[in-house]
C-alpha positions as CSV (number, residue, x, y, z in Angstrom):
1,M,0.1,-0.1,-0.2
2,K,3.2,2.3,0.9
3,K,4.7,2.1,-2.4
4,L,1.2,2.4,-4.6
5,L,0.8,6.2,-2.2
6,F,4.1,7.0,-3.6
7,L,4.2,5.7,-7.1
8,L,0.4,7.7,-7.3
9,I,2.4,11.2,-5.7
10,M,4.6,10.6,-8.2
11,I,2.4,10.4,-11.0
12,T,0.6,13.5,-9.7
13,V,3.9,15.1,-9.4
14,L,5.1,13.9,-12.9
15,T,1.6,15.2,-14.2
16,A,2.1,18.5,-12.8
17,C,5.5,19.1,-13.5
18,N,4.7,18.3,-17.5
19,S,1.9,20.5,-17.5
20,N,3.6,23.6,-16.5
21,N,6.3,22.5,-19.3
22,G,6.5,26.1,-21.5
23,S,4.8,28.2,-19.1
24,K,7.2,27.9,-16.1
25,S,5.6,30.0,-12.5
26,T,7.9,32.6,-11.6
27,E,7.5,35.0,-8.3
28,Q,6.1,37.8,-10.4
29,D,4.1,35.7,-12.5
30,Q,2.2,34.8,-8.6
31,Q,1.4,38.7,-7.7
32,D,-1.9,39.4,-7.4
33,R,-3.5,42.9,-8.2
34,D,-2.4,44.8,-4.9
35,G,1.0,43.7,-5.6
36,M,1.2,40.8,-3.2
37,Q,2.7,37.5,-4.0
38,K,-0.3,34.8,-3.7
39,V,1.0,31.4,-1.5
40,K,-0.5,28.8,-0.5
41,L,0.5,26.8,3.2
42,V,-1.0,23.1,3.9
43,L,-1.4,22.1,7.3
44,D,-0.8,18.9,8.5
45,W,-3.7,18.5,11.0
46,T,-6.5,20.8,12.3
47,P,-5.2,23.9,13.6
48,N,-3.1,23.7,17.2
49,T,0.0,25.0,19.4
50,N,2.7,23.5,16.9
51,H,0.9,25.9,14.0
52,T,0.5,29.2,16.4
53,G,3.9,31.3,14.5
54,L,1.7,31.3,11.4
55,Y,-0.7,32.4,12.3
56,V,0.9,34.9,14.6
57,A,2.8,35.9,11.1
58,Q,-0.4,36.1,9.1
59,K,-2.6,38.0,11.9
60,K,0.5,40.6,12.7
61,G,1.4,41.3,9.4
62,Y,4.9,39.6,9.2
63,F,4.2,37.9,5.7
64,H,2.2,40.9,4.6
65,D,5.6,43.1,5.3
66,E,7.4,40.4,3.0
67,G,5.1,40.8,0.3
68,L,3.5,37.7,0.7
69,D,-0.7,37.0,0.7
70,V,-0.6,33.3,2.2
71,E,-3.6,31.1,2.6
72,I,-4.0,28.7,5.1
73,I,-5.3,25.8,4.0
74,M,-6.2,22.2,5.3
75,P,-4.9,19.0,3.9
76,G,-8.6,17.5,3.1
77,E,-8.2,13.8,1.6
78,V,-4.9,14.4,0.1
79,G,-2.1,14.8,2.3
80,A,0.2,18.5,2.7
81,D,3.1,16.4,1.3
82,Q,1.3,15.6,-1.6
83,L,-0.3,18.5,-2.3
84,V,3.2,20.1,-1.9
85,A,5.1,17.2,-3.8
86,S,2.7,18.2,-7.1
87,G,2.4,21.8,-6.7
88,K,-1.1,22.6,-5.4
89,A,0.9,24.6,-2.4
90,D,3.8,26.4,-1.8
91,F,4.2,25.0,1.6
92,G,3.3,22.5,4.0
93,V,3.6,20.9,7.5
94,S,5.0,17.9,7.8
95,Y,7.4,15.1,9.6
96,Q,10.9,14.2,9.4
97,E,9.7,10.7,9.5
98,S,7.3,11.3,6.2
99,I,9.9,13.1,4.5
100,T,12.6,10.6,4.7
101,E,10.0,8.0,3.6
102,A,9.0,10.3,0.4
103,R,12.7,11.2,-0.4
104,V,13.4,7.8,-0.3
105,Q,10.6,6.7,-3.0
106,G,11.8,10.1,-4.9
107,V,9.0,12.6,-4.0
108,P,11.4,15.7,-4.1
109,V,10.0,17.3,-1.2
110,V,12.1,19.3,1.7
111,S,12.2,20.2,5.3
112,I,13.4,23.9,5.2
113,A,12.3,24.3,9.1
114,A,12.0,22.7,11.7
115,V,9.0,24.0,13.9
116,I,10.1,22.3,16.9
117,Q,14.0,21.2,18.2
118,H,13.1,17.8,20.0
119,N,10.9,15.0,19.5
120,T,7.9,15.9,22.4
121,S,6.0,12.4,21.4
122,G,5.9,9.0,23.4
123,F,3.5,6.5,24.7
124,A,1.1,7.7,27.0
125,S,-1.4,6.0,29.6
126,P,-3.5,6.1,32.4
127,K,-1.6,5.9,35.7
128,E,-3.9,3.0,36.8
129,K,-2.6,0.9,33.5
130,A,0.1,0.5,35.6
131,I,2.4,0.7,32.3
132,T,5.7,2.6,33.6
133,S,8.4,1.3,31.4
134,P,8.8,-0.4,27.7
135,K,8.6,-3.7,29.4
136,D,4.9,-3.1,31.1
137,F,3.5,-3.1,26.8
138,V,3.8,-7.2,27.3
139,G,-0.3,-8.6,27.2
140,K,-0.9,-4.4,26.9
141,T,-3.7,-3.0,23.7
142,Y,-1.6,-0.5,21.5
143,G,-3.9,1.9,19.6
144,G,-2.3,3.4,16.5
145,W,-2.8,4.5,13.0
146,G,-1.7,1.6,11.4
147,A,1.6,2.9,10.0
148,P,4.7,0.1,10.3
149,V,6.7,2.9,12.3
150,E,4.7,2.2,15.0
151,K,5.6,-1.2,15.8
152,A,9.2,-1.0,14.8
153,V,9.7,2.0,18.0
154,L,7.3,-0.1,19.9
155,A,10.0,-3.0,19.3
156,S,13.0,-0.9,19.6
157,L,11.7,0.1,23.1
158,M,11.5,-3.1,24.6
159,K,13.9,-4.7,23.2
160,Q,15.5,-2.6,25.7
161,E,14.3,-4.3,28.5
162,N,14.0,-8.0,27.1
163,A,10.2,-7.7,26.1
164,S,9.0,-8.9,22.6
165,V,6.6,-6.6,20.7
166,D,4.9,-9.7,19.5
167,K,3.5,-9.8,23.3
168,V,1.3,-6.8,22.1
169,N,-2.3,-6.2,21.0
170,I,-1.6,-3.6,18.4
171,V,-5.1,-2.0,16.9
172,N,-6.2,0.7,14.5
173,M,-7.9,3.3,17.0
174,G,-8.8,5.2,13.5
175,N,-10.1,8.4,13.9
176,T,-11.2,7.9,17.9
177,D,-9.4,10.2,20.5
178,F,-7.4,9.2,23.0
179,F,-9.3,9.8,26.4
180,T,-12.2,7.6,24.4
181,A,-10.3,5.3,23.0
182,V,-8.5,4.6,26.4
183,K,-11.5,4.0,28.3
184,R,-13.1,2.0,25.4
185,D,-10.9,-0.8,24.2
186,I,-6.7,0.2,24.6
187,D,-4.2,0.6,26.9
188,F,-1.9,3.1,25.8
189,A,-1.3,5.2,22.7
190,W,1.3,7.6,20.9
191,I,0.8,10.8,21.7
192,Y,2.4,14.4,21.6
193,Y,2.4,15.6,25.3
194,G,2.2,19.7,24.0
195,W,-1.3,19.3,23.4
196,T,-2.8,15.8,24.5
197,G,-0.6,16.0,27.3
198,V,-1.7,19.2,28.4
199,E,-5.3,18.0,27.7
200,A,-5.1,15.4,30.4
201,E,-3.6,17.7,32.8
202,L,-6.2,19.9,32.3
203,R,-9.2,17.1,32.5
204,G,-7.3,16.0,36.0
205,E,-6.5,12.8,34.3
206,K,-3.5,11.3,35.5
207,L,-0.7,9.8,32.7
208,N,2.1,8.1,32.6
209,M,4.4,8.9,29.7
210,L,7.6,7.4,28.4
211,Y,9.2,9.5,26.0
212,L,10.8,8.4,23.1
213,T,14.1,10.5,23.7
214,D,14.2,9.0,26.8
215,Y,15.2,5.9,25.4
216,S,16.5,6.7,22.2
217,K,18.4,9.2,20.9
218,R,18.3,8.2,17.1
219,L,14.4,9.0,17.9
220,D,15.0,12.7,18.9
221,Y,13.8,13.7,15.3
222,Y,11.9,16.9,13.8
223,T,8.5,16.7,14.1
224,P,6.5,18.8,12.8
225,V,8.6,20.7,9.7
226,L,8.2,22.9,7.1
227,T,8.0,22.1,3.4
228,A,8.6,23.1,0.2
229,N,9.1,21.3,-3.4
230,E,12.5,21.0,-4.7
231,N,11.0,23.1,-8.2
232,T,9.7,26.4,-5.6
233,I,13.1,26.1,-3.9
234,K,15.1,26.1,-7.2
235,E,12.8,28.4,-9.2
236,N,11.9,30.9,-6.1
237,P,13.9,31.0,-3.9
238,K,13.7,34.6,-2.8
239,T,9.9,33.4,-2.1
240,V,10.9,30.9,0.5
241,K,13.3,33.3,2.1
242,K,10.7,36.0,2.3
243,F,8.3,33.1,3.9
244,L,11.0,32.1,6.1
245,A,12.1,35.0,7.4
246,A,8.0,36.1,8.3
247,V,7.2,32.6,9.9
248,S,10.4,33.2,11.8
249,K,9.2,36.3,13.1
250,G,5.9,34.6,14.1
251,Y,7.6,31.9,16.0
252,E,9.9,33.8,17.4
253,F,7.1,36.1,19.2
254,A,4.9,32.9,20.5
255,I,8.2,31.6,21.9
256,D,8.4,35.3,24.1
257,N,4.9,35.8,24.3
258,P,3.2,32.4,25.1
259,E,-0.2,33.9,26.0
260,D,-0.2,36.8,23.3
261,A,0.6,34.1,20.5
262,A,-2.1,31.7,22.1
263,T,-5.1,34.7,21.8
264,I,-3.8,35.1,18.4
265,L,-4.1,31.5,17.4
266,L,-7.5,31.8,19.1
267,D,-8.5,35.0,17.1
268,E,-7.9,33.6,14.1
269,V,-9.2,30.0,14.8
270,P,-12.1,30.3,17.3
271,D,-13.6,27.0,17.6
272,L,-10.2,25.5,19.5
273,D,-10.8,25.0,23.2
274,A,-9.0,28.2,24.9
275,E,-8.4,26.4,27.9
276,L,-6.4,24.1,26.2
277,V,-4.8,27.1,24.1
278,K,-3.5,29.1,26.8
279,A,-2.1,25.8,28.4
280,S,-0.4,24.5,25.6
281,Q,1.1,27.1,24.1
282,E,2.7,27.9,27.7
283,W,3.8,24.3,28.0
284,L,5.1,24.4,24.0
285,S,7.2,27.9,23.6
286,P,10.1,26.9,25.0
287,K,10.4,23.8,23.2
288,Y,9.9,25.6,19.4
289,Q,13.9,27.2,20.0
290,D,14.9,25.1,22.9
291,D,18.8,25.1,22.9
292,A,19.0,26.0,19.2
293,T,20.8,28.7,17.8
294,R,18.1,30.3,16.1
295,W,14.5,28.8,15.3
296,G,14.4,26.6,12.6
297,E,17.7,25.1,12.7
298,Q,18.3,21.7,11.3
299,K,21.5,19.5,12.0
300,L,22.6,16.7,9.8
301,E,23.3,14.4,12.3
302,V,19.4,14.3,13.5
303,W,18.4,13.5,10.1
304,D,20.8,10.8,9.4
305,N,20.3,9.2,13.1
306,Y,17.0,8.5,12.4
307,A,17.1,7.6,8.5
308,S,19.5,4.9,9.7
309,W,17.4,3.5,12.3
310,M,14.2,4.0,9.7
311,Y,17.0,1.9,7.5
312,D,18.2,-1.1,10.0
313,N,14.6,-0.9,11.1
314,H,13.4,-2.4,7.5
315,L,11.4,0.4,7.1
316,L,13.3,2.1,3.9
317,E,14.6,0.1,1.3
318,K,17.4,2.2,0.5
319,Q,19.6,4.9,2.8
320,L,18.5,8.0,2.6
321,D,20.8,11.1,1.3
322,S,19.8,13.1,3.9
323,K,21.5,16.5,3.1
324,K,19.5,16.8,0.0
325,A,16.3,16.3,2.7
326,F,16.7,19.4,4.4
327,T,18.1,23.2,4.3
328,N,18.9,25.7,6.8
329,E,19.7,28.3,3.7
330,F,17.0,30.4,4.0
331,L,16.5,30.8,7.9
332,P,16.8,34.6,8.7
333,K,21.1,34.8,9.7
334,K,21.3,35.5,13.5
């Protein structure tokens, strides 16, 4: 299925490229009547605090100051990677693991900035389940989304404690939210603490949280990231630079002003839970840049480490050329 998916993506990409032959898009061609350059940015999921800097950049006019008219869109049935790869969107929100798989399959998507410096995800379970280490996964039911990487991560953590992933009942919980699922038919799931973990705190529901980075440095990868396709980078480098100049200001504002940033996100997406957004933003804002010299910075060793882990666990058909998978070229200089 994964091979078929990437084949379909490649067909879409090639079709898009062929349709543009002889009418190559330029930065000037994309300007609207006000002289602003139209840009489409597709999210990976419904809006949340991973995206705050993007909405801040829009609300405070940072995009406008760079001459960009940015439309933030939802992915729908077609994911962000596919839309960016095919040229249907100029920029997207994705994950290092997705970009790694895509590039190995020949999909020309590139990470242009890390939204968060370190992996904040892990396996969460209600306290009463008594899952305090990977060996406690034995005999339990894991609720996931059906990706091969899930079993590989479970196995790698469990091996460290001489436990077998074959003794875990792995089920696909689909769109069921974590809190409903753990009350119904699962014992633990893979979550991002900055959203689901914070929500548990607000609900007064105590969790045991096993962060991936506590068990393996190879699992400390960039998630999420911002992306563009190779053609955009080659043909419209000024656009990429302008986009990241504005976005960097947005995330820097969110780092320094979590409360105000949360308010902006809520103004732009009023359907979100206000209490959750404010608490999540307070938790996440220090983690955007963390120990990096600037927001968005990516390291080759992080890409190499995770790609080699994926290859070693038979999740990739060949090694990734990490140097081509990401770039820091367009980030503002410090």
